[in-house]
TIVO-2410 file (N, C-alpha, C; in nm, 3 decimals):
# residues 103
REC num residu      c1      c2      c3 atome chaine
REC   1      X   0.755   1.550   0.278     N      A
REC   1      X   0.797   1.428   0.287    CA      A
REC   1      X   0.675   1.309   0.251     C      A
REC   2      X   0.671   1.235   0.189     N      A
REC   2      X   0.574   1.165   0.146    CA      A
REC   2      X   0.530   1.072   0.280     C      A
REC   3      X   0.432   1.049   0.283     N      A
REC   3      X   0.386   0.958   0.403    CA      A
REC   3      X   0.454   0.786   0.374     C      A
REC   4      X   0.462   0.739   0.257     N      A
REC   4      X   0.492   0.626   0.234    CA      A
REC   4      X   0.657   0.614   0.240     C      A
REC   5      X   0.720   0.723   0.237     N      A
REC   5      X   0.876   0.731   0.250    CA      A
REC   5      X   0.895   0.732   0.409     C      A
REC   6      X   0.826   0.785   0.497     N      A
REC   6      X   0.849   0.788   0.645    CA      A
REC   6      X   0.794   0.655   0.695     C      A
REC   7      X   0.689   0.590   0.654     N      A
REC   7      X   0.675   0.455   0.652    CA      A
REC   7      X   0.763   0.356   0.637     C      A
REC   8      X   0.834   0.349   0.492     N      A
REC   8      X   0.938   0.281   0.466    CA      A
REC   8      X   1.050   0.296   0.541     C      A
REC   9      X   1.084   0.417   0.551     N      A
REC   9      X   1.213   0.437   0.626    CA      A
REC   9      X   1.213   0.376   0.784     C      A
REC  10      X   1.091   0.410   0.860     N      A
REC  10      X   1.086   0.368   1.001    CA      A
REC  10      X   1.065   0.201   1.007     C      A
REC  11      X   0.973   0.172   0.898     N      A
REC  11      X   0.949   0.008   0.892    CA      A
REC  11      X   1.096  -0.070   0.893     C      A
REC  12      X   1.192  -0.020   0.813     N      A
REC  12      X   1.303  -0.069   0.797    CA      A
REC  12      X   1.402  -0.069   0.927     C      A
REC  13      X   1.415   0.044   0.976     N      A
REC  13      X   1.477   0.075   1.122    CA      A
REC  13      X   1.416  -0.043   1.211     C      A
REC  14      X   1.307  -0.030   1.251     N      A
REC  14      X   1.226  -0.110   1.321    CA      A
REC  14      X   1.222  -0.249   1.284     C      A
REC  15      X   1.268  -0.286   1.183     N      A
REC  15      X   1.254  -0.428   1.165    CA      A
REC  15      X   1.106  -0.501   1.140     C      A
REC  16      X   1.036  -0.414   1.083     N      A
REC  16      X   0.888  -0.461   1.079    CA      A
REC  16      X   0.839  -0.471   1.197     C      A
REC  17      X   0.865  -0.431   1.294     N      A
REC  17      X   0.797  -0.438   1.448    CA      A
REC  17      X   0.757  -0.295   1.506     C      A
REC  18      X   0.661  -0.305   1.568     N      A
REC  18      X   0.615  -0.186   1.640    CA      A
REC  18      X   0.730  -0.145   1.754     C      A
REC  19      X   0.740  -0.023   1.757     N      A
REC  19      X   0.838   0.015   1.827    CA      A
REC  19      X   0.839   0.001   1.990     C      A
REC  20      X   0.751  -0.049   2.058     N      A
REC  20      X   0.727  -0.078   2.156    CA      A
REC  20      X   0.682  -0.224   2.213     C      A
REC  21      X   0.664  -0.332   2.113     N      A
REC  21      X   0.649  -0.481   2.121    CA      A
REC  21      X   0.690  -0.510   2.006     C      A
REC  22      X   0.619  -0.664   1.984     N      A
REC  22      X   0.666  -0.747   1.886    CA      A
REC  22      X   0.577  -0.740   1.753     C      A
REC  23      X   0.473  -0.685   1.770     N      A
REC  23      X   0.362  -0.685   1.685    CA      A
REC  23      X   0.393  -0.599   1.549     C      A
REC  24      X   0.325  -0.657   1.451     N      A
REC  24      X   0.343  -0.555   1.327    CA      A
REC  24      X   0.319  -0.401   1.351     C      A
REC  25      X   0.370  -0.323   1.312     N      A
REC  25      X   0.290  -0.170   1.300    CA      A
REC  25      X   0.194  -0.149   1.227     C      A
REC  26      X   0.104  -0.053   1.264     N      A
REC  26      X  -0.016   0.009   1.199    CA      A
REC  26      X  -0.003   0.148   1.200     C      A
REC  27      X   0.043   0.236   1.258     N      A
REC  27      X   0.027   0.348   1.256    CA      A
REC  27      X   0.152   0.436   1.265     C      A
REC  28      X   0.177   0.550   1.206     N      A
REC  28      X   0.307   0.651   1.232    CA      A
REC  28      X   0.247   0.727   1.353     C      A
REC  29      X   0.334   0.720   1.447     N      A
REC  29      X   0.309   0.784   1.570    CA      A
REC  29      X   0.402   0.921   1.577     C      A
REC  30      X   0.332   1.027   1.627     N      A
REC  30      X   0.391   1.145   1.645    CA      A
REC  30      X   0.339   1.224   1.793     C      A
REC  31      X   0.411   1.323   1.826     N      A
REC  31      X   0.408   1.402   1.929    CA      A
REC  31      X   0.288   1.497   1.903     C      A
REC  32      X   0.182   1.502   1.963     N      A
REC  32      X   0.049   1.578   1.913    CA      A
REC  32      X   0.099   1.748   1.947     C      A
REC  33      X   0.197   1.746   2.046     N      A
REC  33      X   0.229   1.885   2.083    CA      A
REC  33      X   0.314   1.949   1.970     C      A
REC  34      X   0.421   1.909   1.945     N      A
REC  34      X   0.524   1.936   1.855    CA      A
REC  34      X   0.506   1.899   1.699     C      A
REC  35      X   0.415   1.761   1.703     N      A
REC  35      X   0.424   1.719   1.565    CA      A
REC  35      X   0.529   1.631   1.521     C      A
REC  36      X   0.622   1.634   1.594     N      A
REC  36      X   0.735   1.554   1.559    CA      A
REC  36      X   0.714   1.425   1.551     C      A
REC  37      X   0.760   1.326   1.447     N      A
REC  37      X   0.721   1.194   1.420    CA      A
REC  37      X   0.834   1.119   1.527     C      A
REC  38      X   0.771   1.009   1.576     N      A
REC  38      X   0.845   0.930   1.662    CA      A
REC  38      X   0.870   0.792   1.607     C      A
REC  39      X   0.777   0.717   1.563     N      A
REC  39      X   0.796   0.589   1.528    CA      A
REC  39      X   0.667   0.534   1.479     C      A
REC  40      X   0.683   0.379   1.469     N      A
REC  40      X   0.574   0.312   1.412    CA      A
REC  40      X   0.504   0.229   1.523     C      A
REC  41      X   0.368   0.238   1.542     N      A
REC  41      X   0.333   0.161   1.661    CA      A
REC  41      X   0.237   0.072   1.612     C      A
REC  42      X   0.190  -0.033   1.674     N      A
REC  42      X   0.086  -0.106   1.644    CA      A
REC  42      X  -0.046  -0.041   1.693     C      A
REC  43      X  -0.160  -0.109   1.672     N      A
REC  43      X  -0.296  -0.017   1.702    CA      A
REC  43      X  -0.307  -0.040   1.878     C      A
REC  44      X  -0.256  -0.141   1.923     N      A
REC  44      X  -0.277  -0.168   2.054    CA      A
REC  44      X  -0.197  -0.062   2.161     C      A
REC  45      X  -0.045  -0.069   2.080     N      A
REC  45      X   0.045   0.031   2.174    CA      A
REC  45      X   0.014   0.182   2.157     C      A
REC  46      X  -0.036   0.198   2.041     N      A
REC  46      X  -0.091   0.344   1.995    CA      A
REC  46      X  -0.190   0.395   2.080     C      A
REC  47      X  -0.291   0.297   2.110     N      A
REC  47      X  -0.401   0.346   2.210    CA      A
REC  47      X  -0.345   0.339   2.367     C      A
REC  48      X  -0.263   0.243   2.410     N      A
REC  48      X  -0.207   0.247   2.505    CA      A
REC  48      X  -0.107   0.366   2.559     C      A
REC  49      X  -0.042   0.404   2.455     N      A
REC  49      X   0.071   0.495   2.481    CA      A
REC  49      X  -0.018   0.632   2.487     C      A
REC  50      X  -0.114   0.661   2.423     N      A
REC  50      X  -0.196   0.771   2.427    CA      A
REC  50      X  -0.261   0.804   2.590     C      A
REC  51      X  -0.327   0.676   2.639     N      A
REC  51      X  -0.373   0.636   2.766    CA      A
REC  51      X  -0.285   0.689   2.876     C      A
REC  52      X  -0.170   0.620   2.850     N      A
REC  52      X  -0.052   0.637   2.929    CA      A
REC  52      X  -0.010   0.779   2.964     C      A
REC  53      X  -0.014   0.855   2.848     N      A
REC  53      X   0.025   0.991   2.859    CA      A
REC  53      X  -0.074   1.072   2.918     C      A
REC  54      X  -0.184   1.053   2.900     N      A
REC  54      X  -0.312   1.122   2.961    CA      A
REC  54      X  -0.322   1.054   3.127     C      A
REC  55      X  -0.229   0.961   3.171     N      A
REC  55      X  -0.218   0.909   3.288    CA      A
REC  55      X  -0.354   0.832   3.339     C      A
REC  56      X  -0.410   0.784   3.241     N      A
REC  56      X  -0.537   0.693   3.242    CA      A
REC  56      X  -0.512   0.548   3.262     C      A
REC  57      X  -0.376   0.502   3.210     N      A
REC  57      X  -0.315   0.384   3.232    CA      A
REC  57      X  -0.187   0.388   3.259     C      A
REC  58      X  -0.138   0.262   3.324     N      A
REC  58      X  -0.017   0.244   3.353    CA      A
REC  58      X   0.087   0.155   3.238     C      A
REC  59      X   0.198   0.203   3.234     N      A
REC  59      X   0.281   0.113   3.121    CA      A
REC  59      X   0.256  -0.036   3.138     C      A
REC  60      X   0.244  -0.106   3.039     N      A
REC  60      X   0.217  -0.243   3.050    CA      A
REC  60      X   0.340  -0.309   2.993     C      A
REC  61      X   0.429  -0.244   2.914     N      A
REC  61      X   0.562  -0.332   2.888    CA      A
REC  61      X   0.667  -0.334   2.997     C      A
REC  62      X   0.738  -0.424   2.979     N      A
REC  62      X   0.861  -0.441   3.070    CA      A
REC  62      X   0.962  -0.360   3.011     C      A
REC  63      X   1.045  -0.301   3.101     N      A
REC  63      X   1.143  -0.229   3.048    CA      A
REC  63      X   1.278  -0.311   2.977     C      A
REC  64      X   1.306  -0.291   2.863     N      A
REC  64      X   1.314  -0.143   2.810    CA      A
REC  64      X   1.214  -0.102   2.738     C      A
REC  65      X   1.108  -0.179   2.705     N      A
REC  65      X   1.010  -0.129   2.627    CA      A
REC  65      X   0.885  -0.074   2.677     C      A
REC  66      X   0.915   0.039   2.756     N      A
REC  66      X   0.814   0.145   2.819    CA      A
REC  66      X   0.790   0.268   2.756     C      A
REC  67      X   0.693   0.333   2.748     N      A
REC  67      X   0.655   0.442   2.689    CA      A
REC  67      X   0.750   0.570   2.712     C      A
REC  68      X   0.779   0.562   2.837     N      A
REC  68      X   0.888   0.670   2.885    CA      A
REC  68      X   1.029   0.640   2.795     C      A
REC  69      X   1.061   0.515   2.802     N      A
REC  69      X   1.180   0.491   2.729    CA      A
REC  69      X   1.178   0.529   2.573     C      A
REC  70      X   1.046   0.491   2.503     N      A
REC  70      X   1.016   0.530   2.375    CA      A
REC  70      X   1.010   0.658   2.342     C      A
REC  71      X   0.944   0.756   2.425     N      A
REC  71      X   0.953   0.899   2.428    CA      A
REC  71      X   1.087   0.970   2.436     C      A
REC  72      X   1.183   0.906   2.500     N      A
REC  72      X   1.320   0.965   2.528    CA      A
REC  72      X   1.409   0.910   2.382     C      A
REC  73      X   1.386   0.789   2.343     N      A
REC  73      X   1.455   0.727   2.227    CA      A
REC  73      X   1.363   0.687   2.126     C      A
REC  74      X   1.269   0.776   2.050     N      A
REC  74      X   1.208   0.700   1.935    CA      A
REC  74      X   1.292   0.675   1.828     C      A
REC  75      X   1.259   0.600   1.761     N      A
REC  75      X   1.313   0.537   1.615    CA      A
REC  75      X   1.361   0.654   1.515     C      A
REC  76      X   1.251   0.753   1.528     N      A
REC  76      X   1.286   0.869   1.426    CA      A
REC  76      X   1.414   0.948   1.490     C      A
REC  77      X   1.465   0.909   1.588     N      A
REC  77      X   1.573   1.000   1.641    CA      A
REC  77      X   1.709   0.976   1.562     C      A
REC  78      X   1.705   0.844   1.500     N      A
REC  78      X   1.808   0.810   1.422    CA      A
REC  78      X   1.796   0.904   1.259     C      A
REC  79      X   1.681   0.945   1.229     N      A
REC  79      X   1.663   1.011   1.113    CA      A
REC  79      X   1.663   1.176   1.140     C      A
REC  80      X   1.647   1.220   1.272     N      A
REC  80      X   1.628   1.367   1.293    CA      A
REC  80      X   1.514   1.400   1.278     C      A
REC  81      X   1.396   1.323   1.264     N      A
REC  81      X   1.278   1.368   1.253    CA      A
REC  81      X   1.199   1.411   1.378     C      A
REC  82      X   1.275   1.350   1.481     N      A
REC  82      X   1.175   1.404   1.622    CA      A
REC  82      X   1.195   1.569   1.649     C      A
REC  83      X   1.276   1.645   1.567     N      A
REC  83      X   1.299   1.774   1.587    CA      A
REC  83      X   1.200   1.856   1.476     C      A
REC  84      X   1.168   1.784   1.399     N      A
REC  84      X   1.089   1.859   1.306    CA      A
REC  84      X   0.948   1.830   1.289     C      A
REC  85      X   0.870   1.941   1.264     N      A
REC  85      X   0.730   1.926   1.240    CA      A
REC  85      X   0.707   1.887   1.118     C      A
REC  86      X   0.655   1.777   1.089     N      A
REC  86      X   0.643   1.701   0.979    CA      A
REC  86      X   0.507   1.723   0.900     C      A
REC  87      X   0.506   1.739   0.761     N      A
REC  87      X   0.399   1.761   0.676    CA      A
REC  87      X   0.413   1.639   0.592     C      A
REC  88      X   0.318   1.539   0.604     N      A
REC  88      X   0.334   1.438   0.514    CA      A
REC  88      X   0.209   1.454   0.419     C      A
REC  89      X   0.246   1.339   0.299     N      A
REC  89      X   0.148   1.367   0.173    CA      A
REC  89      X   0.083   1.242   0.166     C      A
REC  90      X  -0.057   1.228   0.184     N      A
REC  90      X  -0.122   1.117   0.173    CA      A
REC  90      X  -0.188   1.078   0.038     C      A
REC  91      X  -0.213   0.988  -0.012     N      A
REC  91      X  -0.290   0.976  -0.141    CA      A
REC  91      X  -0.419   0.940  -0.131     C      A
REC  92      X  -0.504   1.023  -0.199     N      A
REC  92      X  -0.664   1.012  -0.176    CA      A
REC  92      X  -0.741   1.031  -0.308     C      A
REC  93      X  -0.802   0.936  -0.364     N      A
REC  93      X  -0.894   0.954  -0.489    CA      A
REC  93      X  -0.785   0.991  -0.578     C      A
REC  94      X  -0.649   0.954  -0.582     N      A
REC  94      X  -0.576   1.003  -0.718    CA      A
REC  94      X  -0.527   1.122  -0.698     C      A
REC  95      X  -0.538   1.172  -0.585     N      A
REC  95      X  -0.470   1.322  -0.557    CA      A
REC  95      X  -0.371   1.303  -0.437     C      A
REC  96      X  -0.287   1.396  -0.413     N      A
REC  96      X  -0.213   1.397  -0.283    CA      A
REC  96      X  -0.233   1.530  -0.226     C      A
REC  97      X  -0.243   1.548  -0.081     N      A
REC  97      X  -0.277   1.653  -0.014    CA      A
REC  97      X  -0.196   1.641   0.096     C      A
REC  98      X  -0.162   1.759   0.171     N      A
REC  98      X  -0.064   1.773   0.250    CA      A
REC  98      X  -0.173   1.766   0.406     C      A
REC  99      X  -0.085   1.678   0.506     N      A
REC  99      X  -0.161   1.638   0.610    CA      A
REC  99      X  -0.068   1.683   0.733     C      A
REC 100      X  -0.104   1.764   0.811     N      A
REC 100      X  -0.007   1.826   0.925    CA      A
REC 100      X  -0.012   1.720   1.020     C      A
REC 101      X   0.099   1.664   1.094     N      A
REC 101      X   0.083   1.566   1.177    CA      A
REC 101      X   0.075   1.654   1.343     C      A
REC 102      X   0.074   1.782   1.327     N      A
REC 102      X   0.086   1.839   1.460    CA      A
REC 102      X  -0.073   1.823   1.496     C      A
REC 103      X  -0.097   1.889   1.618     N      A
REC 103      X  -0.224   1.872   1.678    CA      A
REC 103      X  -0.248   1.946   1.798     C      A
***
């Protein structure tokens, strides 16, 4: 599945906003264990989500925009991507190469 397609579909569903706040999104977020795509996050939420997951930080968002809620109900849930390990294509120097989102 091309990277641009993933971005475009999630951007449309999320109305051009981060899945956890009102900022514009910057990254495609995914579960590092399963590789499943979850949604688009801004840089700040992406860093905070990671730290929250490692129990280094507390959730800074008021409910319902908490990371626990985001993990249970990611925007990609509507597209069925949360259950699949996704391989995206990125363009680099005129060529496309597969990039695994698992980790």
